[in-house]
N, C-alpha and C positions, 0 to 999 in steps of 0.2 A: 378360233377358239384360242389357239396360241398366241396370238396376238394381244386378247383381252386380258389372259393371264398374265401376259410381260407387261401390259398397261396398268394393272392393277397392283402388279409387285412392284413398278416403279412408283407408284402414287403412295404407296404403304411406305417404301424406303424413302420417299420423298418427306414424307409426313413426320416419319420416325427422325429422319436428321433434325428437321425443324426442330422437333420437341427435346430432342439430346442437346441440341444449341443453347435453345431456353435454358434448359436444365442448367448447362453449363455457366451459362452467364449468370444465373440465380447463385448458384453456387460461390461463384466468382466474388459475386457482390459479398455474400455473407464471410467468405474468406476476408476480403478488406476490410469489412465492419470487426472482424475479429481482432485483427492487428491493431486496429486503429483504437479499440477499448483495450488492449491488451498494453498497449503505448501509455493511454491516459492512466490507466490504473497502478503502471509501475513508476507513472511521474507523481502520483498522489501517494504512493506506499511512501516513496522517499521524501519527501514533502512530510508525510507523518513521522517518520523516522526521526527528520532532523529536529522538530517538533519536540518529541520524545526525549531525545538527546540533551537540547537546551534547557529542558525543563529537569532532567534528572543531574544535569551540571548545576543548575541553581539549588536545588535540595542539597546537594553537595555542600556547597557554598554555606548554605544556613547550616547545617549539621556540624560545620566547621565552626561557626561562628558562634553558635550555641554551646559548643565544648570550650571555647575560649574564655566565652562570659562566665560557664560552670566555672572554672579554673579560677578566673579571678574572682568570683564569689567565695569561692572555697578557702583561697589566700585571704581575702579580707576577713572575714570568720574566724580564721586563726588570730589575725593581728587584732582584731576586735577582744578577743578572748583575752591575749597576753594583756595589752592596756589595762581591760578591767581587773587584771588580776586574776584570771581563771574564773573569775564567780558567774553564774549564768543564769 
């Protein structure tokens, strides 16, 4: 009777060990997938930030150009008024 119990316990231990090894390998695979996704997201977020930065810089350039043009238009309006003798 003790031999049968020992064999049963040995078989249960073997089955449990096999299942735990299977679970460990699945968890390892999931962890590798998560790391791969994190690396991909990190690279994508850097690319998006670079695009945002370039867009912002272009907007600032356009704003500066508009300010310069506005200043020139105001100066020309004043000059036209002086030339016409102040008549509007």
